[in-house]
VMD Tcl script that draws the C-alpha trace (Angstrom):
set ca {
  {-24.57 -226.75 109.27}
  {-26.67 -224.35 106.91}
  {-27.22 -225.40 103.31}
  {-28.36 -222.50 101.07}
  {-30.02 -222.54 97.89}
  {-30.85 -219.69 95.60}
  {-33.35 -219.47 92.92}
  {-35.03 -216.72 90.76}
  {-32.31 -215.86 88.54}
  {-33.06 -215.20 84.92}
  {-32.73 -212.74 81.88}
  {-34.72 -209.66 82.12}
  {-35.04 -206.26 80.05}
  {-33.48 -203.18 81.48}
  {-36.37 -201.72 83.98}
  {-38.19 -205.33 84.71}
  {-37.84 -206.94 87.59}
  {-36.94 -210.21 89.35}
  {-37.31 -211.85 92.73}
  {-34.70 -214.00 94.04}
  {-35.09 -216.48 97.01}
  {-32.64 -218.04 99.16}
  {-34.15 -221.40 101.06}
  {-31.96 -222.65 103.94}
  {-32.04 -226.26 105.43}
  {-30.05 -227.68 108.28}
  {-30.82 -225.14 110.79}
  {-33.26 -222.75 111.47}
  {-32.09 -219.35 109.68}
  {-33.58 -217.58 112.68}
  {-30.35 -217.67 114.40}
  {-28.50 -215.86 111.36}
  {-28.01 -212.54 109.99}
  {-28.47 -213.06 106.40}
  {-27.34 -211.03 103.07}
  {-27.18 -211.35 99.30}
  {-23.79 -210.56 97.68}
  {-23.22 -210.15 93.78}
  {-20.10 -210.97 91.52}
  {-19.38 -210.43 88.05}
  {-16.18 -211.72 86.28}
  {-12.80 -210.47 87.45}
  {-14.16 -208.80 90.37}
  {-14.66 -209.00 93.85}
  {-17.72 -210.02 95.44}
  {-19.93 -207.11 96.61}
  {-22.31 -206.91 99.23}
  {-25.54 -205.64 97.76}
  {-28.04 -205.96 100.84}
  {-28.57 -207.39 103.89}
  {-30.77 -208.38 106.77}
  {-30.58 -208.87 110.71}
  {-31.98 -212.13 112.43}
  {-35.01 -210.17 113.64}
  {-35.50 -208.63 110.19}
  {-35.27 -204.97 111.87}
  {-32.18 -203.78 110.39}
  {-31.71 -203.74 106.26}
  {-28.80 -202.10 105.08}
  {-28.18 -201.53 101.14}
  {-25.19 -200.93 99.06}
  {-25.97 -197.62 97.70}
  {-26.06 -198.84 94.03}
  {-29.49 -200.51 94.95}
  {-30.86 -198.57 97.67}
  {-34.57 -197.73 96.55}
  {-34.79 -200.18 94.06}
  {-33.92 -203.51 95.83}
  {-35.73 -204.89 98.83}
  {-34.54 -207.55 101.19}
  {-36.98 -209.81 103.28}
  {-36.89 -212.84 105.31}
  {-39.36 -215.22 106.61}
  {-37.95 -217.36 109.18}
  {-41.07 -219.34 109.42}
  {-40.48 -220.72 105.92}
  {-36.67 -220.49 106.30}
  {-36.42 -218.38 103.48}
  {-35.10 -215.15 102.49}
  {-35.90 -212.97 99.49}
  {-34.50 -210.22 97.17}
  {-36.98 -207.86 95.33}
  {-35.31 -206.39 92.52}
  {-37.12 -203.67 90.49}
  {-35.59 -201.34 87.94}
  {-33.01 -203.74 86.74}
  {-30.08 -202.02 84.91}
  {-27.64 -203.77 82.87}
  {-24.90 -203.32 85.54}
  {-27.03 -205.03 87.68}
  {-26.07 -208.28 85.72}
  {-24.15 -210.54 88.00}
  {-24.04 -213.89 90.12}
  {-26.27 -213.16 93.33}
  {-25.03 -215.62 96.11}
  {-26.86 -215.76 99.44}
  {-24.87 -215.72 102.54}
  {-25.60 -216.13 106.25}
  {-23.52 -215.37 109.43}
  {-23.47 -216.62 112.94}
  {-22.05 -213.15 113.62}
  {-24.34 -210.16 114.82}
  {-23.88 -207.79 111.94}
  {-26.81 -205.92 112.05}
  {-27.21 -207.55 108.35}
  {-24.09 -205.41 107.01}
  {-21.81 -208.19 105.89}
  {-18.29 -208.63 104.40}
  {-17.06 -211.79 102.95}
  {-14.83 -212.60 105.63}
  {-17.63 -212.72 108.06}
  {-20.02 -215.38 105.91}
  {-20.14 -218.73 107.53}
  {-22.31 -220.23 104.88}
  {-22.70 -219.52 100.58}
  {-25.10 -220.67 98.75}
  {-24.11 -221.98 95.21}
  {-25.14 -218.61 93.16}
  {-27.82 -217.55 90.67}
  {-27.21 -215.85 87.63}
  {-28.97 -212.71 86.87}
  {-28.52 -210.80 83.64}
  {-29.84 -207.46 82.29}
  {-30.44 -207.11 78.85}
  {-30.31 -203.24 77.35}
}
mol new
graphics top color blue
foreach p $ca { graphics top sphere $p radius 0.5 }
foreach p [lrange $ca 0 end-1] q [lrange $ca 1 end] { graphics top cylinder $p $q radius 0.2 }
display resetview
């Protein structure tokens, strides 16, 4: 079992930045591909960015490419999402996810084995 806990969400003005963290416990996350998803009310949870277990592959959704950067520190059992140039449409609950499947970092919800509880990100205009 892997427990995932997100932190770093909050309220920020458009154009600002936030850094999300996902701390894992229970098992070393070095054996998992991981990703960030986000969800707004009434919509499906969507893939934002992923990272392979080695960190060598980091796919992004087109909507966040060049603004968000995903990274991981396996020694600290932690994954990060640096979010720059935030826009109101980035407002959502952000979820950390982990999978035992070898995905190259790109995940769909059905491949996720473990989810965090989510952290709210609100971007005001």
